[in-house]
Each structure stands twice: as structure tokens, then as C-alpha cells.
BAGUKOL-361755 format. One record per residue (C-alpha): residue number from 1; x, y, z; residue in one letter. Coordinates in Angstrom, 2 decimals, decimal comma. Layout:
<atoms>
+------+---------+---------+---------+------+
| ropa |      c1 |      c2 |      c3 | kegu |
+------+---------+---------+---------+------+
|  NUM |       X |       Y |       Z |    A |
...
+------+---------+---------+---------+------+
</atoms>
This chain:
<atoms>
+------+---------+---------+---------+------+
| ropa |      c1 |      c2 |      c3 | kegu |
+------+---------+---------+---------+------+
|    1 |  -22,66 |  102,78 |  -49,60 |    M |
|    2 |  -24,64 |  105,80 |  -48,93 |    A |
|    3 |  -25,58 |  106,38 |  -45,27 |    V |
|    4 |  -28,37 |  108,41 |  -44,75 |    V |
|    5 |  -28,55 |  109,92 |  -41,10 |    L |
|    6 |  -32,00 |  111,39 |  -40,07 |    D |
|    7 |  -31,13 |  114,46 |  -37,81 |    A |
|    8 |  -35,15 |  115,53 |  -37,58 |    S |
|    9 |  -37,14 |  115,58 |  -34,39 |    A |
|   10 |  -39,10 |  112,43 |  -34,98 |    S |
|   11 |  -35,70 |  110,54 |  -34,14 |    I |
|   12 |  -34,81 |  112,24 |  -31,12 |    G |
|   13 |  -31,02 |  113,10 |  -30,28 |    E |
|   14 |  -30,20 |  109,88 |  -28,37 |    E |
|   15 |  -31,04 |  107,50 |  -31,58 |    N |
|   16 |  -29,28 |  110,29 |  -33,54 |    F |
|   17 |  -26,27 |  110,02 |  -31,99 |    L |
|   18 |  -26,53 |  106,16 |  -31,79 |    L |
|   19 |  -27,26 |  106,15 |  -35,69 |    A |
|   20 |  -23,99 |  108,26 |  -35,86 |    K |
|   21 |  -21,93 |  105,77 |  -33,76 |    D |
|   22 |  -23,30 |  103,23 |  -36,22 |    F |
|   23 |  -22,43 |  104,74 |  -39,23 |    A |
|   24 |  -18,55 |  105,15 |  -37,81 |    K |
|   25 |  -18,80 |  101,36 |  -37,12 |    E |
|   26 |  -19,73 |  100,57 |  -40,68 |    L |
|   27 |  -16,93 |  102,53 |  -41,80 |    A |
|   28 |  -14,82 |   99,97 |  -39,72 |    K |
|   29 |  -16,15 |   97,34 |  -40,77 |    R |
|   30 |  -15,78 |   97,73 |  -44,81 |    F |
|   31 |  -12,31 |   98,27 |  -46,57 |    A |
|   32 |  -12,91 |  101,32 |  -47,59 |    L |
|   33 |  -10,86 |  102,65 |  -51,14 |    S |
|   34 |  -10,92 |  104,10 |  -54,13 |    K |
|   35 |  -11,08 |  100,51 |  -55,83 |    N |
|   36 |  -13,34 |   98,89 |  -53,51 |    Q |
|   37 |  -15,97 |  100,19 |  -51,04 |    V |
|   38 |  -16,89 |  103,75 |  -51,41 |    R |
|   39 |  -18,82 |  105,63 |  -48,44 |    M |
|   40 |  -21,17 |  108,79 |  -48,74 |    S |
|   41 |  -22,61 |  110,32 |  -45,92 |    V |
|   42 |  -25,88 |  112,29 |  -46,04 |    I |
|   43 |  -27,43 |  114,49 |  -42,93 |    S |
|   44 |  -31,13 |  115,32 |  -43,44 |    Y |
|   45 |  -33,94 |  116,94 |  -41,43 |    S |
|   46 |  -35,75 |  120,06 |  -42,89 |    Q |
|   47 |  -32,66 |  120,40 |  -45,18 |    Y |
|   48 |  -30,78 |  117,97 |  -46,79 |    I |
|   49 |  -26,76 |  117,99 |  -46,29 |    K |
|   50 |  -24,10 |  115,93 |  -48,69 |    I |
|   51 |  -21,39 |  116,01 |  -46,33 |    M |
|   52 |  -19,47 |  113,25 |  -48,25 |    A |
|   53 |  -19,91 |  112,42 |  -51,88 |    K |
|   54 |  -18,40 |  108,28 |  -52,88 |    F |
|   55 |  -15,62 |  110,72 |  -54,51 |    S |
|   56 |  -14,77 |  112,77 |  -51,24 |    D |
|   57 |  -13,04 |  110,16 |  -49,05 |    Y |
|   58 |  -11,75 |  106,94 |  -49,07 |    Y |
|   59 |  -10,37 |  105,95 |  -45,41 |    D |
|   60 |  -12,30 |  105,06 |  -42,29 |    E |
|   61 |  -10,76 |  108,66 |  -40,62 |    K |
|   62 |  -12,15 |  110,81 |  -42,75 |    S |
|   63 |  -15,71 |  109,27 |  -42,85 |    I |
|   64 |  -15,58 |  109,12 |  -39,21 |    E |
|   65 |  -14,82 |  112,90 |  -39,31 |    N |
|   66 |  -17,42 |  113,62 |  -41,39 |    T |
|   67 |  -19,84 |  111,58 |  -39,50 |    V |
|   68 |  -18,79 |  113,57 |  -36,27 |    D |
|   69 |  -19,34 |  116,74 |  -37,65 |    K |
|   70 |  -23,41 |  115,89 |  -38,55 |    S |
|   71 |  -25,65 |  117,67 |  -36,04 |    L |
|   72 |  -28,76 |  116,98 |  -34,67 |    Y |
|   73 |  -31,20 |  119,47 |  -35,78 |    E |
|   74 |  -34,47 |  118,56 |  -34,25 |    A |
|   75 |  -36,60 |  119,81 |  -37,16 |    S |
|   76 |  -39,25 |  118,53 |  -39,49 |    S |
|   77 |  -38,70 |  115,27 |  -41,61 |    T |
|   78 |  -37,79 |  115,53 |  -45,39 |    G |
|   79 |  -37,40 |  111,96 |  -46,08 |    T |
|   80 |  -39,35 |  111,83 |  -49,55 |    G |
|   81 |  -37,05 |  114,51 |  -50,78 |    K |
|   82 |  -33,94 |  113,29 |  -49,12 |    T |
|   83 |  -34,40 |  109,82 |  -51,16 |    L |
|   84 |  -35,15 |  112,03 |  -54,61 |    E |
|   85 |  -31,74 |  113,87 |  -53,57 |    A |
|   86 |  -29,55 |  110,84 |  -52,79 |    V |
|   87 |  -31,16 |  109,07 |  -55,85 |    N |
|   88 |  -30,18 |  111,70 |  -58,25 |    F |
|   89 |  -27,52 |  113,80 |  -56,65 |    E |
|   90 |  -25,59 |  111,12 |  -54,78 |    V |
|   91 |  -26,10 |  107,64 |  -56,68 |    F |
|   92 |  -24,27 |  109,59 |  -59,64 |    S |
|   93 |  -21,11 |  109,20 |  -61,83 |    A |
|   94 |  -20,19 |  112,58 |  -60,88 |    K |
|   95 |  -20,11 |  112,12 |  -57,72 |    T |
|   96 |  -17,90 |  109,24 |  -57,47 |    G |
|   97 |  -20,76 |  106,46 |  -57,80 |    A |
|   98 |  -19,79 |  103,66 |  -60,12 |    R |
|   99 |  -23,39 |  103,30 |  -61,90 |    I |
|  100 |  -23,63 |  100,92 |  -64,73 |    G |
|  101 |  -19,74 |  100,09 |  -64,43 |    R |
|  102 |  -19,65 |   96,23 |  -65,39 |    P |
|  103 |  -17,74 |   94,43 |  -62,57 |    G |
|  104 |  -18,25 |   97,25 |  -60,02 |    K |
|  105 |  -20,09 |   96,78 |  -56,93 |    Q |
|  106 |  -23,33 |   99,38 |  -57,39 |    Q |
|  107 |  -24,16 |  101,85 |  -54,59 |    P |
|  108 |  -26,42 |  100,64 |  -51,53 |    S |
|  109 |  -28,59 |  102,71 |  -49,54 |    L |
|  110 |  -28,65 |  102,57 |  -45,54 |    I |
|  111 |  -31,07 |  104,42 |  -43,35 |    G |
|  112 |  -29,92 |  104,61 |  -40,30 |    L |
|  113 |  -33,44 |  105,33 |  -38,71 |    E |
|  114 |  -34,81 |  102,33 |  -40,29 |    I |
|  115 |  -31,79 |  100,34 |  -38,31 |    A |
|  116 |  -33,01 |  101,28 |  -35,06 |    F |
|  117 |  -36,22 |  100,01 |  -35,39 |    I |
|  118 |  -35,09 |   96,52 |  -35,05 |    F |
|  119 |  -32,35 |   97,84 |  -32,39 |    N |
|  120 |  -34,66 |   99,52 |  -29,82 |    S |
+------+---------+---------+---------+------+
</atoms>
């Protein structure tokens, strides 16, 4: 599961903090481990920051710490280039994604800006 945090001005700081809380809650709800659910964390605004690849951390606390380190940038929004980066740089076997491996869950993308449209 890839969690993408929108840190741009368009989302606002309050919603960014809500998205971070939601991301940490997601980490608690899944059995994170090398052999089960893996989580990647990406933060973006004008620039894209791949904060945790699928192969970096396999536990809730490490993901929580990574999410906590993401900063609200209040800059422009680069959604298109972010989705491209996620597709080619995050959903890749070299970063720990289980692409095309029979019997393994394929990665999913969770964009937290979208999640708050229904929760606002």
C-alpha cells in the first residue's frame, strides 16, 4: 500500500495534519511485515519525497515515525508528476513492491487528499 500525502497549499495545513493522522491509523489497521502488508510513504507538493519505500520498513512504529517527519510545504501541487513517480519509482520490484509475483497482493495507492473530500 502506497500512501501519498499532499503537502501543497491547496490542501491546507489542517487537512494535511488530518491526512498524516489517517496514514498512521492505516498503519495500525494492517498487519505490516515483510511477508504481509508493506507500506510506502510519499509526500509531495512542488517536489516529490519518497519517504519510505516498500523495502524500507515493515513495522507500524517506523511508518508512524516516517509520516511524522513529513512537512507541510504550502507550495504548488504536482499531482501528475507525483503519480508518474509513484508508478515508476515506488511500484517497482527494486523498491520492494511485489509486482507480478504470483500469490502476492499487488500494491495499492491511497491518495489521502481524496479521502478527505468525503470526510470534510
